[in-house]
All heavy atoms as a GROMACS GRO file, in nm:
protein
  617
    1PRO      N    1   0.279   0.367  -1.210
    1PRO     CA    2   0.418   0.380  -1.156
    1PRO      C    3   0.473   0.248  -1.136
    1PRO      O    4   0.408   0.132  -1.128
    1PRO     CB    5   0.387   0.433  -1.020
    1PRO     CG    6   0.254   0.495  -1.012
    1PRO     CD    7   0.182   0.431  -1.121
    2LYS      N    8   0.607   0.228  -1.150
    2LYS     CA    9   0.676   0.106  -1.147
    2LYS      C   10   0.679   0.047  -1.002
    2LYS      O   11   0.690   0.126  -0.909
    2LYS     CB   12   0.830   0.127  -1.196
    2LYS     CG   13   0.906   0.005  -1.191
    2LYS     CD   14   1.048   0.038  -1.234
    2LYS     CE   15   1.137  -0.076  -1.224
    2LYS     NZ   16   1.197  -0.078  -1.089
    3ALA      N   17   0.654  -0.079  -0.988
    3ALA     CA   18   0.648  -0.139  -0.853
    3ALA      C   19   0.804  -0.122  -0.794
    3ALA      O   20   0.900  -0.131  -0.874
    3ALA     CB   21   0.619  -0.282  -0.872
    4LYS      N   22   0.805  -0.115  -0.666
    4LYS     CA   23   0.937  -0.082  -0.600
    4LYS      C   24   0.983  -0.226  -0.553
    4LYS      O   25   0.903  -0.304  -0.512
    4LYS     CB   26   0.929   0.012  -0.475
    4LYS     CG   27   0.875   0.147  -0.521
    4LYS     CD   28   0.964   0.208  -0.626
    4LYS     CE   29   1.083   0.259  -0.567
    4LYS     NZ   30   1.188   0.325  -0.648
    5GLU      N   31   1.120  -0.244  -0.540
    5GLU     CA   32   1.178  -0.351  -0.495
    5GLU      C   33   1.190  -0.348  -0.343
    5GLU      O   34   1.193  -0.238  -0.293
    5GLU     CB   35   1.318  -0.382  -0.565
    5GLU     CG   36   1.316  -0.397  -0.699
    5GLU     CD   37   1.254  -0.530  -0.753
    5GLU    OE1   38   1.259  -0.621  -0.668
    5GLU    OE2   39   1.195  -0.527  -0.850
    6GLN      N   40   1.179  -0.458  -0.275
    6GLN     CA   41   1.182  -0.461  -0.125
    6GLN      C   42   1.306  -0.409  -0.070
    6GLN      O   43   1.314  -0.355   0.034
    6GLN     CB   44   1.167  -0.608  -0.079
    6GLN     CG   45   1.140  -0.621   0.078
    6GLN     CD   46   1.036  -0.525   0.126
    6GLN    OE1   47   0.925  -0.511   0.074
    6GLN    NE2   48   1.058  -0.468   0.248
    7SER      N   49   1.425  -0.415  -0.145
    7SER     CA   50   1.548  -0.366  -0.092
    7SER      C   51   1.559  -0.215  -0.084
    7SER      O   52   1.668  -0.161  -0.053
    7SER     CB   53   1.654  -0.425  -0.171
    7SER     OG   54   1.656  -0.390  -0.307
    8ASP      N   55   1.458  -0.144  -0.148
    8ASP     CA   56   1.459  -0.004  -0.147
    8ASP      C   57   1.473   0.068  -0.006
    8ASP      O   58   1.422  -0.007   0.082
    8ASP     CB   59   1.344   0.053  -0.223
    8ASP     CG   60   1.344   0.028  -0.370
    8ASP    OD1   61   1.458   0.005  -0.427
    8ASP    OD2   62   1.237   0.036  -0.437
    9SER      N   63   1.524   0.175   0.003
    9SER     CA   64   1.540   0.242   0.112
    9SER      C   65   1.428   0.330   0.152
    9SER      O   66   1.350   0.351   0.055
    9SER     CB   67   1.678   0.332   0.116
    9SER     OG   68   1.654   0.433   0.024
   10LEU      N   69   1.421   0.379   0.273
   10LEU     CA   70   1.300   0.461   0.310
   10LEU      C   71   1.328   0.602   0.235
   10LEU      O   72   1.218   0.648   0.189
   10LEU     CB   73   1.329   0.502   0.460
   10LEU     CG   74   1.211   0.586   0.526
   10LEU    CD1   75   1.074   0.530   0.483
   10LEU    CD2   76   1.220   0.612   0.678
   11ALA      N   77   1.438   0.643   0.213
   11ALA     CA   78   1.456   0.764   0.127
   11ALA      C   79   1.405   0.746  -0.023
   11ALA      O   80   1.340   0.836  -0.071
   11ALA     CB   81   1.612   0.807   0.119
   12GLU      N   82   1.427   0.629  -0.071
   12GLU     CA   83   1.384   0.590  -0.212
   12GLU      C   84   1.226   0.601  -0.201
   12GLU      O   85   1.161   0.641  -0.297
   12GLU     CB   86   1.432   0.469  -0.247
   12GLU     CG   87   1.572   0.482  -0.293
   12GLU     CD   88   1.641   0.344  -0.329
   12GLU    OE1   89   1.616   0.249  -0.254
   12GLU    OE2   90   1.706   0.340  -0.427
   13LEU      N   91   1.170   0.545  -0.098
   13LEU     CA   92   1.030   0.536  -0.082
   13LEU      C   93   0.961   0.676  -0.076
   13LEU      O   94   0.864   0.709  -0.135
   13LEU     CB   95   0.984   0.454   0.041
   13LEU     CG   96   0.836   0.446   0.058
   13LEU    CD1   97   0.768   0.361  -0.056
   13LEU    CD2   98   0.803   0.391   0.201
   14ARG      N   99   1.032   0.762   0.002
   14ARG     CA  100   0.981   0.904   0.014
   14ARG      C  101   0.981   0.978  -0.114
   14ARG      O  102   0.895   1.056  -0.154
   14ARG     CB  103   1.060   0.975   0.124
   14ARG     CG  104   1.024   0.925   0.268
   14ARG     CD  105   0.880   0.934   0.299
   14ARG     NE  106   0.852   0.884   0.429
   14ARG     CZ  107   0.745   0.807   0.451
   14ARG    NH1  108   0.656   0.784   0.360
   14ARG    NH2  109   0.731   0.758   0.565
   15LYS      N  110   1.095   0.945  -0.193
   15LYS     CA  111   1.104   1.008  -0.330
   15LYS      C  112   0.995   0.957  -0.425
   15LYS      O  113   0.936   1.037  -0.492
   15LYS     CB  114   1.241   0.972  -0.391
   15LYS     CG  115   1.265   1.032  -0.530
   15LYS     CD  116   1.408   0.999  -0.591
   15LYS     CE  117   1.430   1.070  -0.718
   15LYS     NZ  118   1.324   1.078  -0.817
   16TYR      N  119   0.971   0.833  -0.413
   16TYR     CA  120   0.865   0.769  -0.499
   16TYR      C  121   0.732   0.830  -0.460
   16TYR      O  122   0.638   0.869  -0.557
   16TYR     CB  123   0.861   0.621  -0.471
   16TYR     CG  124   0.762   0.534  -0.549
   16TYR    CD1  125   0.782   0.501  -0.677
   16TYR    CD2  126   0.640   0.492  -0.493
   16TYR    CE1  127   0.688   0.424  -0.746
   16TYR    CE2  128   0.546   0.412  -0.544
   16TYR     CZ  129   0.564   0.380  -0.684
   16TYR     OH  130   0.485   0.302  -0.752
   17GLU      N  131   0.704   0.849  -0.325
   17GLU     CA  132   0.581   0.920  -0.279
   17GLU      C  133   0.570   1.057  -0.336
   17GLU      O  134   0.465   1.096  -0.390
   17GLU     CB  135   0.589   0.923  -0.130
   17GLU     CG  136   0.471   0.984  -0.052
   17GLU     CD  137   0.491   0.976   0.086
   17GLU    OE1  138   0.607   0.994   0.142
   17GLU    OE2  139   0.392   0.976   0.155
   18LYS      N  140   0.690   1.127  -0.344
   18LYS     CA  141   0.682   1.267  -0.386
   18LYS      C  142   0.671   1.274  -0.535
   18LYS      O  143   0.583   1.344  -0.596
   18LYS     CB  144   0.811   1.334  -0.347
   18LYS     CG  145   0.813   1.487  -0.392
   18LYS     CD  146   0.940   1.550  -0.332
   18LYS     CE  147   0.951   1.696  -0.388
   18LYS     NZ  148   1.076   1.766  -0.363
   19ASP      N  149   0.746   1.177  -0.601
   19ASP     CA  150   0.743   1.178  -0.751
   19ASP      C  151   0.596   1.154  -0.811
   19ASP      O  152   0.560   1.216  -0.914
   19ASP     CB  153   0.839   1.072  -0.812
   19ASP     CG  154   0.983   1.114  -0.800
   19ASP    OD1  155   1.019   1.242  -0.758
   19ASP    OD2  156   1.059   1.028  -0.822
   20PHE      N  157   0.520   1.067  -0.744
   20PHE     CA  158   0.378   1.041  -0.795
   20PHE      C  159   0.280   1.112  -0.709
   20PHE      O  160   0.165   1.059  -0.728
   20PHE     CB  161   0.370   0.880  -0.786
   20PHE     CG  162   0.463   0.820  -0.893
   20PHE    CD1  163   0.586   0.763  -0.865
   20PHE    CD2  164   0.439   0.807  -1.023
   20PHE    CE1  165   0.672   0.700  -0.948
   20PHE    CE2  166   0.505   0.753  -1.128
   20PHE     CZ  167   0.631   0.700  -1.081
   21ASN      N  168   0.315   1.204  -0.638
   21ASN     CA  169   0.232   1.278  -0.564
   21ASN      C  170   0.119   1.199  -0.480
   21ASN      O  171   0.011   1.210  -0.480
   21ASN     CB  172   0.146   1.378  -0.660
   21ASN     CG  173   0.080   1.492  -0.589
   21ASN    OD1  174   0.110   1.535  -0.475
   21ASN    ND2  175  -0.028   1.528  -0.639
   22LEU      N  176   0.165   1.104  -0.407
   22LEU     CA  177   0.098   1.018  -0.328
   22LEU      C  178   0.049   1.088  -0.208
   22LEU      O  179   0.131   1.134  -0.131
   22LEU     CB  180   0.168   0.883  -0.296
   22LEU     CG  181   0.211   0.800  -0.423
   22LEU    CD1  182   0.277   0.668  -0.366
   22LEU    CD2  183   0.095   0.769  -0.518
   23ASN      N  184  -0.074   1.084  -0.170
   23ASN     CA  185  -0.125   1.159  -0.053
   23ASN      C  186  -0.200   1.070   0.048
   23ASN      O  187  -0.285   1.102   0.110
   23ASN     CB  188  -0.201   1.275  -0.090
   23ASN     CG  189  -0.331   1.242  -0.173
   23ASN    OD1  190  -0.346   1.122  -0.201
   23ASN    ND2  191  -0.416   1.344  -0.206
   24TYR      N  192  -0.146   0.948   0.058
   24TYR     CA  193  -0.192   0.857   0.150
   24TYR      C  194  -0.078   0.796   0.225
   24TYR      O  195   0.027   0.788   0.178
   24TYR     CB  196  -0.285   0.757   0.084
   24TYR     CG  197  -0.224   0.678  -0.028
   24TYR    CD1  198  -0.131   0.586  -0.026
   24TYR    CD2  199  -0.255   0.727  -0.162
   24TYR    CE1  200  -0.078   0.514  -0.135
   24TYR    CE2  201  -0.198   0.658  -0.266
   24TYR     CZ  202  -0.104   0.558  -0.260
   24TYR     OH  203  -0.053   0.511  -0.366
   25PRO      N  204  -0.104   0.740   0.349
   25PRO     CA  205   0.001   0.705   0.433
   25PRO      C  206   0.079   0.573   0.364
   25PRO      O  207   0.010   0.473   0.309
   25PRO     CB  208  -0.058   0.657   0.560
   25PRO     CG  209  -0.191   0.719   0.557
   25PRO     CD  210  -0.230   0.738   0.420
   26LEU      N  211   0.218   0.568   0.364
   26LEU     CA  212   0.287   0.457   0.317
   26LEU      C  213   0.353   0.398   0.436
   26LEU      O  214   0.405   0.472   0.523
   26LEU     CB  215   0.380   0.502   0.220
   26LEU     CG  216   0.328   0.570   0.082
   26LEU    CD1  217   0.446   0.608  -0.010
   26LEU    CD2  218   0.236   0.472   0.017
   27TYR      N  219   0.369   0.268   0.442
   27TYR     CA  220   0.432   0.189   0.556
   27TYR      C  221   0.552   0.122   0.487
   27TYR      O  222   0.549   0.047   0.388
   27TYR     CB  223   0.340   0.094   0.614
   27TYR     CG  224   0.403   0.012   0.717
   27TYR    CD1  225   0.424   0.076   0.853
   27TYR    CD2  226   0.428  -0.125   0.694
   27TYR    CE1  227   0.487  -0.014   0.939
   27TYR    CE2  228   0.484  -0.205   0.801
   27TYR     CZ  229   0.519  -0.147   0.916
   27TYR     OH  230   0.578  -0.219   1.015
   28PHE      N  231   0.674   0.143   0.550
   28PHE     CA  232   0.795   0.084   0.509
   28PHE      C  233   0.822  -0.037   0.594
   28PHE      O  234   0.832  -0.020   0.712
   28PHE     CB  235   0.913   0.200   0.518
   28PHE     CG  236   1.048   0.143   0.458
   28PHE    CD1  237   1.046   0.106   0.331
   28PHE    CD2  238   1.155   0.135   0.534
   28PHE    CE1  239   1.178   0.061   0.285
   28PHE    CE2  240   1.273   0.103   0.482
   28PHE     CZ  241   1.284   0.059   0.356
   29ASP      N  242   0.836  -0.147   0.536
   29ASP     CA  243   0.861  -0.268   0.610
   29ASP      C  244   0.986  -0.342   0.548
   29ASP      O  245   0.968  -0.443   0.489
   29ASP     CB  246   0.736  -0.366   0.602
   29ASP     CG  247   0.722  -0.482   0.685
   29ASP    OD1  248   0.803  -0.493   0.773
   29ASP    OD2  249   0.640  -0.569   0.654
   30PRO      N  250   1.097  -0.301   0.582
   30PRO     CA  251   1.222  -0.358   0.522
   30PRO      C  252   1.244  -0.497   0.558
   30PRO      O  253   1.325  -0.570   0.492
   30PRO     CB  254   1.327  -0.266   0.573
   30PRO     CG  255   1.280  -0.215   0.701
   30PRO     CD  256   1.127  -0.192   0.683
   31HIS      N  257   1.193  -0.559   0.671
   31HIS     CA  258   1.211  -0.696   0.714
   31HIS      C  259   1.099  -0.787   0.681
   31HIS      O  260   1.090  -0.898   0.730
   31HIS     CB  261   1.270  -0.696   0.862
   31HIS     CG  262   1.381  -0.613   0.873
   31HIS    ND1  263   1.508  -0.648   0.818
   31HIS    CD2  264   1.392  -0.484   0.951
   31HIS    CE1  265   1.606  -0.551   0.866
   31HIS    NE2  266   1.530  -0.458   0.942
   32LEU      N  267   0.984  -0.724   0.624
   32LEU     CA  268   0.865  -0.797   0.585
   32LEU      C  269   0.790  -0.857   0.699
   32LEU      O  270   0.708  -0.952   0.687
   32LEU     CB  271   0.899  -0.916   0.485
   32LEU     CG  272   0.972  -0.873   0.361
   32LEU    CD1  273   0.987  -0.994   0.268
   32LEU    CD2  274   0.880  -0.773   0.278
   33ALA      N  275   0.815  -0.800   0.820
   33ALA     CA  276   0.746  -0.846   0.943
   33ALA      C  277   0.590  -0.826   0.936
   33ALA      O  278   0.517  -0.919   0.944
   33ALA     CB  279   0.812  -0.762   1.060
   34TYR      N  280   0.551  -0.714   0.909
   34TYR     CA  281   0.405  -0.684   0.906
   34TYR      C  282   0.330  -0.737   0.776
   34TYR      O  283   0.240  -0.802   0.769
   34TYR     CB  284   0.381  -0.533   0.898
   34TYR     CG  285   0.229  -0.501   0.918
   34TYR    CD1  286   0.159  -0.525   1.047
   34TYR    CD2  287   0.145  -0.456   0.820
   34TYR    CE1  288   0.026  -0.503   1.062
   34TYR    CE2  289   0.020  -0.441   0.831
   34TYR     CZ  290  -0.038  -0.455   0.962
   34TYR     OH  291  -0.184  -0.422   0.972
   35THR      N  292   0.419  -0.737   0.668
   35THR     CA  293   0.347  -0.779   0.530
   35THR      C  294   0.338  -0.934   0.542
   35THR      O  295   0.240  -0.993   0.495
   35THR     CB  296   0.431  -0.732   0.407
   35THR    OG1  297   0.566  -0.772   0.429
   35THR    CG2  298   0.418  -0.585   0.377
   36THR      N  299   0.429  -1.005   0.607
   36THR     CA  300   0.428  -1.132   0.618
   36THR      C  301   0.304  -1.181   0.712
   36THR      O  302   0.227  -1.272   0.679
   36THR     CB  303   0.547  -1.198   0.682
   36THR    OG1  304   0.664  -1.175   0.580
   36THR    CG2  305   0.549  -1.356   0.685
   37LYS      N  306   0.288  -1.115   0.818
   37LYS     CA  307   0.182  -1.131   0.911
   37LYS      C  308   0.046  -1.107   0.840
   37LYS      O  309  -0.051  -1.188   0.862
   37LYS     CB  310   0.193  -1.037   1.031
   37LYS     CG  311   0.084  -1.056   1.140
   37LYS     CD  312   0.105  -0.968   1.244
   37LYS     CE  313  -0.002  -0.979   1.352
   37LYS     NZ  314   0.019  -0.889   1.471
   38MET      N  315   0.035  -1.017   0.759
   38MET     CA  316  -0.091  -0.996   0.686
   38MET      C  317  -0.106  -1.080   0.565
   38MET      O  318  -0.227  -1.073   0.497
   38MET     CB  319  -0.093  -0.832   0.635
   38MET     CG  320  -0.094  -0.738   0.748
   38MET     SD  321  -0.233  -0.761   0.858
   38MET     CE  322  -0.367  -0.711   0.758
   39GLY      N  323  -0.016  -1.166   0.529
   39GLY     CA  324  -0.034  -1.260   0.414
   39GLY      C  325  -0.009  -1.184   0.288
   39GLY      O  326  -0.054  -1.240   0.184
   40VAL      N  327   0.065  -1.083   0.269
   40VAL     CA  328   0.092  -1.007   0.153
   40VAL      C  329   0.189  -1.090   0.069
   40VAL      O  330   0.300  -1.142   0.101
   40VAL     CB  331   0.151  -0.871   0.181
   40VAL    CG1  332   0.202  -0.806   0.060
   40VAL    CG2  333   0.060  -0.789   0.259
   41VAL      N  334   0.141  -1.109  -0.056
   41VAL     CA  335   0.235  -1.190  -0.155
   41VAL      C  336   0.268  -1.108  -0.274
   41VAL      O  337   0.338  -1.147  -0.361
   41VAL     CB  338   0.172  -1.324  -0.187
   41VAL    CG1  339   0.160  -1.406  -0.071
   41VAL    CG2  340   0.024  -1.295  -0.251
   42ASN      N  341   0.208  -0.986  -0.293
   42ASN     CA  342   0.228  -0.897  -0.414
   42ASN      C  343   0.287  -0.765  -0.361
   42ASN      O  344   0.251  -0.722  -0.262
   42ASN     CB  345   0.100  -0.875  -0.477
   42ASN     CG  346   0.044  -1.000  -0.550
   42ASN    OD1  347   0.098  -1.085  -0.609
   42ASN    ND2  348  -0.102  -1.015  -0.534
   43TYR      N  349   0.371  -0.716  -0.462
   43TYR     CA  350   0.420  -0.589  -0.437
   43TYR      C  351   0.393  -0.491  -0.548
   43TYR      O  352   0.407  -0.545  -0.670
   43TYR     CB  353   0.562  -0.584  -0.403
   43TYR     CG  354   0.597  -0.669  -0.275
   43TYR    CD1  355   0.629  -0.799  -0.280
   43TYR    CD2  356   0.591  -0.601  -0.160
   43TYR    CE1  357   0.653  -0.864  -0.170
   43TYR    CE2  358   0.619  -0.673  -0.039
   43TYR     CZ  359   0.642  -0.810  -0.058
   43TYR     OH  360   0.665  -0.882   0.062
   44PRO      N  361   0.340  -0.379  -0.540
   44PRO     CA  362   0.318  -0.313  -0.416
   44PRO      C  363   0.177  -0.365  -0.346
   44PRO      O  364   0.105  -0.423  -0.432
   44PRO     CB  365   0.305  -0.160  -0.449
   44PRO     CG  366   0.262  -0.156  -0.593
   44PRO     CD  367   0.328  -0.277  -0.651
   45SER      N  368   0.167  -0.354  -0.235
   45SER     CA  369   0.035  -0.391  -0.174
   45SER      C  370  -0.033  -0.283  -0.106
   45SER      O  371   0.025  -0.180  -0.065
   45SER     CB  372   0.069  -0.491  -0.075
   45SER     OG  373   0.115  -0.620  -0.144
   46PHE      N  374  -0.165  -0.279  -0.099
   46PHE     CA  375  -0.238  -0.180  -0.038
   46PHE      C  376  -0.329  -0.233   0.066
   46PHE      O  377  -0.398  -0.342   0.050
   46PHE     CB  378  -0.333  -0.101  -0.138
   46PHE     CG  379  -0.242  -0.050  -0.253
   46PHE    CD1  380  -0.214  -0.126  -0.359
   46PHE    CD2  381  -0.194   0.074  -0.246
   46PHE    CE1  382  -0.154  -0.072  -0.469
   46PHE    CE2  383  -0.119   0.121  -0.352
   46PHE     CZ  384  -0.092   0.050  -0.460
   47ALA      N  385  -0.336  -0.185   0.180
   47ALA     CA  386  -0.415  -0.226   0.289
   47ALA      C  387  -0.512  -0.110   0.341
   47ALA      O  388  -0.460   0.001   0.348
   47ALA     CB  389  -0.335  -0.275   0.413
   48PHE      N  390  -0.638  -0.141   0.360
   48PHE     CA  391  -0.722  -0.040   0.406
   48PHE      C  392  -0.779  -0.072   0.545
   48PHE      O  393  -0.811  -0.196   0.574
   48PHE     CB  394  -0.853  -0.042   0.307
   48PHE     CG  395  -0.812  -0.011   0.167
   48PHE    CD1  396  -0.805  -0.112   0.067
   48PHE    CD2  397  -0.781   0.113   0.120
   48PHE    CE1  398  -0.768  -0.093  -0.058
   48PHE    CE2  399  -0.732   0.142  -0.014
   48PHE     CZ  400  -0.721   0.023  -0.092
   49PHE      N  401  -0.772   0.029   0.627
   49PHE     CA  402  -0.818   0.016   0.780
   49PHE      C  403  -0.923   0.110   0.804
   49PHE      O  404  -0.937   0.216   0.752
   49PHE     CB  405  -0.699   0.055   0.857
   49PHE     CG  406  -0.584  -0.048   0.824
   49PHE    CD1  407  -0.486  -0.010   0.734
   49PHE    CD2  408  -0.562  -0.159   0.918
   49PHE    CE1  409  -0.372  -0.108   0.718
   49PHE    CE2  410  -0.448  -0.244   0.896
   49PHE     CZ  411  -0.369  -0.217   0.794
   50ASP      N  412  -1.015   0.060   0.898
   50ASP     CA  413  -1.114   0.159   0.952
   50ASP      C  414  -1.066   0.260   1.045
   50ASP      O  415  -0.950   0.251   1.078
   50ASP     CB  416  -1.243   0.077   1.002
   50ASP     CG  417  -1.217   0.000   1.126
   50ASP    OD1  418  -1.115   0.039   1.203
   50ASP    OD2  419  -1.299  -0.087   1.161
   51ALA      N  420  -1.144   0.343   1.090
   51ALA     CA  421  -1.110   0.449   1.179
   51ALA      C  422  -1.038   0.395   1.310
   51ALA      O  423  -0.973   0.477   1.396
   51ALA     CB  424  -1.228   0.541   1.209
   52ASN      N  425  -1.088   0.268   1.346
   52ASN     CA  426  -1.037   0.202   1.465
   52ASN      C  427  -0.902   0.129   1.444
   52ASN      O  428  -0.859   0.062   1.534
   52ASN     CB  429  -1.145   0.112   1.535
   52ASN     CG  430  -1.255   0.191   1.572
   52ASN    OD1  431  -1.256   0.290   1.630
   52ASN    ND2  432  -1.384   0.147   1.526
   53GLY      N  433  -0.857   0.124   1.313
   53GLY     CA  434  -0.730   0.059   1.297
   53GLY      C  435  -0.750  -0.082   1.256
   53GLY      O  436  -0.658  -0.168   1.237
   54LYS      N  437  -0.877  -0.131   1.242
   54LYS     CA  438  -0.907  -0.265   1.207
   54LYS      C  439  -0.885  -0.283   1.044
   54LYS      O  440  -0.938  -0.204   0.965
   54LYS     CB  441  -1.038  -0.290   1.240
   54LYS     CG  442  -1.094  -0.443   1.201
   54LYS     CD  443  -1.234  -0.477   1.231
   54LYS     CE  444  -1.271  -0.604   1.193
   54LYS     NZ  445  -1.413  -0.626   1.189
   55PHE      N  446  -0.826  -0.385   1.010
   55PHE     CA  447  -0.794  -0.410   0.872
   55PHE      C  448  -0.932  -0.455   0.812
   55PHE      O  449  -1.003  -0.532   0.861
   55PHE     CB  450  -0.696  -0.525   0.857
   55PHE     CG  451  -0.679  -0.583   0.721
   55PHE    CD1  452  -0.588  -0.520   0.626
   55PHE    CD2  453  -0.743  -0.702   0.672
   55PHE    CE1  454  -0.570  -0.565   0.502
   55PHE    CE2  455  -0.715  -0.745   0.537
   55PHE     CZ  456  -0.635  -0.675   0.455
   56VAL      N  457  -0.969  -0.390   0.696
   56VAL     CA  458  -1.102  -0.413   0.627
   56VAL      C  459  -1.077  -0.476   0.492
   56VAL      O  460  -1.178  -0.542   0.433
   56VAL     CB  461  -1.193  -0.297   0.627
   56VAL    CG1  462  -1.228  -0.260   0.764
   56VAL    CG2  463  -1.131  -0.173   0.555
   57ALA      N  464  -0.974  -0.441   0.428
   57ALA     CA  465  -0.954  -0.501   0.281
   57ALA      C  466  -0.811  -0.481   0.249
   57ALA      O  467  -0.730  -0.391   0.295
   57ALA     CB  468  -1.044  -0.422   0.192
   58GLY      N  469  -0.767  -0.553   0.151
   58GLY     CA  470  -0.639  -0.552   0.100
   58GLY      C  471  -0.639  -0.572  -0.053
   58GLY      O  472  -0.736  -0.628  -0.115
   59LEU      N  473  -0.533  -0.520  -0.126
   59LEU     CA  474  -0.531  -0.524  -0.263
   59LEU      C  475  -0.382  -0.545  -0.300
   59LEU      O  476  -0.296  -0.471  -0.242
   59LEU     CB  477  -0.588  -0.397  -0.320
   59LEU     CG  478  -0.602  -0.373  -0.480
   59LEU    CD1  479  -0.715  -0.477  -0.518
   59LEU    CD2  480  -0.655  -0.244  -0.507
   60GLY      N  481  -0.345  -0.630  -0.388
   60GLY     CA  482  -0.203  -0.655  -0.422
   60GLY      C  483  -0.175  -0.640  -0.565
   60GLY      O  484  -0.253  -0.648  -0.650
   61GLY      N  485  -0.061  -0.591  -0.604
   61GLY     CA  486   0.011  -0.560  -0.728
   61GLY      C  487  -0.024  -0.429  -0.782
   61GLY      O  488  -0.083  -0.349  -0.708
   62VAL      N  489   0.034  -0.405  -0.888
   62VAL     CA  490   0.030  -0.268  -0.957
   62VAL      C  491  -0.116  -0.247  -0.995
   62VAL      O  492  -0.178  -0.325  -1.058
   62VAL     CB  493   0.120  -0.250  -1.060
   62VAL    CG1  494   0.110  -0.114  -1.127
   62VAL    CG2  495   0.259  -0.267  -1.028
   63GLN      N  496  -0.176  -0.131  -0.950
   63GLN     CA  497  -0.315  -0.096  -0.975
   63GLN      C  498  -0.332   0.021  -1.052
   63GLN      O  499  -0.247   0.116  -1.039
   63GLN     CB  500  -0.386  -0.081  -0.848
   63GLN     CG  501  -0.390  -0.206  -0.753
   63GLN     CD  502  -0.463  -0.321  -0.807
   63GLN    OE1  503  -0.566  -0.315  -0.877
   63GLN    NE2  504  -0.407  -0.435  -0.805
   64SER      N  505  -0.428   0.045  -1.136
   64SER     CA  506  -0.469   0.171  -1.195
   64SER      C  507  -0.516   0.266  -1.094
   64SER      O  508  -0.573   0.224  -0.983
   64SER     CB  509  -0.564   0.156  -1.322
   64SER     OG  510  -0.701   0.103  -1.259
   65GLU      N  511  -0.511   0.390  -1.116
   65GLU     CA  512  -0.572   0.484  -1.022
   65GLU      C  513  -0.728   0.456  -1.000
   65GLU      O  514  -0.772   0.460  -0.892
   65GLU     CB  515  -0.547   0.616  -1.074
   65GLU     CG  516  -0.600   0.735  -0.985
   65GLU     CD  517  -0.588   0.875  -1.022
   65GLU    OE1  518  -0.507   0.890  -1.117
   65GLU    OE2  519  -0.647   0.967  -0.968
   66SER      N  520  -0.794   0.427  -1.112
   66SER     CA  521  -0.938   0.414  -1.095
   66SER      C  522  -0.960   0.277  -1.015
   66SER      O  523  -1.070   0.274  -0.937
   66SER     CB  524  -1.003   0.397  -1.239
   66SER     OG  525  -0.958   0.290  -1.302
   67ASN      N  526  -0.885   0.171  -1.026
   67ASN     CA  527  -0.914   0.046  -0.954
   67ASN      C  528  -0.882   0.072  -0.813
   67ASN      O  529  -0.950   0.019  -0.721
   67ASN     CB  530  -0.838  -0.070  -1.015
   67ASN     CG  531  -0.884  -0.193  -0.947
   67ASN    OD1  532  -1.012  -0.226  -0.945
   67ASN    ND2  533  -0.790  -0.271  -0.902
   68LEU      N  534  -0.762   0.157  -0.783
   68LEU     CA  535  -0.736   0.174  -0.639
   68LEU      C  536  -0.844   0.251  -0.579
   68LEU      O  537  -0.881   0.228  -0.456
   68LEU     CB  538  -0.601   0.244  -0.632
   68LEU     CG  539  -0.537   0.268  -0.511
   68LEU    CD1  540  -0.516   0.140  -0.435
   68LEU    CD2  541  -0.396   0.331  -0.521
   69TRP      N  542  -0.892   0.353  -0.645
   69TRP     CA  543  -0.994   0.443  -0.585
   69TRP      C  544  -1.128   0.362  -0.563
   69TRP      O  545  -1.185   0.380  -0.458
   69TRP     CB  546  -1.019   0.558  -0.684
   69TRP     CG  547  -1.118   0.654  -0.633
   69TRP    CD1  548  -1.252   0.683  -0.681
   69TRP    CD2  549  -1.119   0.733  -0.516
   69TRP    NE1  550  -1.319   0.770  -0.603
   69TRP    CE2  551  -1.244   0.806  -0.504
   69TRP    CE3  552  -1.027   0.754  -0.406
   69TRP    CZ2  553  -1.268   0.882  -0.404
   69TRP    CZ3  554  -1.054   0.837  -0.314
   69TRP    CH2  555  -1.174   0.906  -0.295
   70SER      N  556  -1.160   0.276  -0.657
   70SER     CA  557  -1.286   0.203  -0.637
   70SER      C  558  -1.272   0.116  -0.517
   70SER      O  559  -1.360   0.092  -0.454
   70SER     CB  560  -1.305   0.115  -0.776
   70SER     OG  561  -1.418   0.030  -0.754
   71SER      N  562  -1.158   0.045  -0.501
   71SER     CA  563  -1.120  -0.045  -0.391
   71SER      C  564  -1.128   0.031  -0.274
   71SER      O  565  -1.185  -0.028  -0.164
   71SER     CB  566  -0.990  -0.111  -0.407
   71SER     OG  567  -0.986  -0.192  -0.525
   72PHE      N  568  -1.082   0.150  -0.266
   72PHE     CA  569  -1.080   0.232  -0.142
   72PHE      C  570  -1.220   0.266  -0.097
   72PHE      O  571  -1.265   0.252   0.002
   72PHE     CB  572  -0.995   0.364  -0.163
   72PHE     CG  573  -1.023   0.465  -0.063
   72PHE    CD1  574  -0.963   0.453   0.064
   72PHE    CD2  575  -1.106   0.570  -0.085
   72PHE    CE1  576  -0.981   0.547   0.168
   72PHE    CE2  577  -1.125   0.672   0.020
   72PHE     CZ  578  -1.062   0.658   0.137
   73GLN      N  579  -1.303   0.299  -0.198
   73GLN     CA  580  -1.446   0.342  -0.184
   73GLN      C  581  -1.523   0.220  -0.117
   73GLN      O  582  -1.606   0.228  -0.036
   73GLN     CB  583  -1.510   0.391  -0.299
   73GLN     CG  584  -1.464   0.534  -0.345
   73GLN     CD  585  -1.516   0.583  -0.473
   73GLN    OE1  586  -1.524   0.505  -0.576
   73GLN    NE2  587  -1.558   0.708  -0.465
   74SER      N  588  -1.490   0.102  -0.181
   74SER     CA  589  -1.553  -0.024  -0.142
   74SER      C  590  -1.520  -0.056   0.007
   74SER      O  591  -1.603  -0.085   0.088
   74SER     CB  592  -1.512  -0.140  -0.228
   74SER     OG  593  -1.573  -0.262  -0.185
   75ALA      N  594  -1.398  -0.042   0.047
   75ALA     CA  595  -1.345  -0.060   0.177
   75ALA      C  596  -1.402   0.041   0.281
   75ALA      O  597  -1.449   0.002   0.397
   75ALA     CB  598  -1.193  -0.064   0.186
   76ALA      N  599  -1.413   0.163   0.232
   76ALA     CA  600  -1.458   0.262   0.318
   76ALA      C  601  -1.612   0.242   0.356
   76ALA      O  602  -1.662   0.280   0.452
   76ALA     CB  603  -1.449   0.411   0.254
   77ALA      N  604  -1.688   0.170   0.264
   77ALA     CA  605  -1.826   0.138   0.278
   77ALA      C  606  -1.847   0.026   0.385
   77ALA      O  607  -1.965   0.010   0.428
   77ALA     CB  608  -1.894   0.117   0.149
   78LYS      N  609  -1.751  -0.044   0.418
   78LYS     CA  610  -1.760  -0.149   0.511
   78LYS      C  611  -1.783  -0.110   0.656
   78LYS      O  612  -1.716  -0.011   0.696
   78LYS     CB  613  -1.653  -0.257   0.497
   78LYS     CG  614  -1.642  -0.316   0.361
   78LYS     CD  615  -1.522  -0.421   0.359
   78LYS     CE  616  -1.548  -0.503   0.239
   78LYS     NZ  617  -1.436  -0.591   0.225
   0.00000   0.00000   0.00000
């Protein structure tokens, strides 16, 4: 999938989510408040959290499905 520009609307993000059949939570941060706090410098960016909401790993840039899945599994093992 093509990386989205930060100026995109929430409606565009939902369409992107539907078009690519994404079944994980997406966070829309139009003012970059959270992404800046987390030190995100690449788009799209992926953050993995444990069951308590603690950040455990992050991944930046466009990723293949296999790399994203591998990163998720690694984060889940922490």
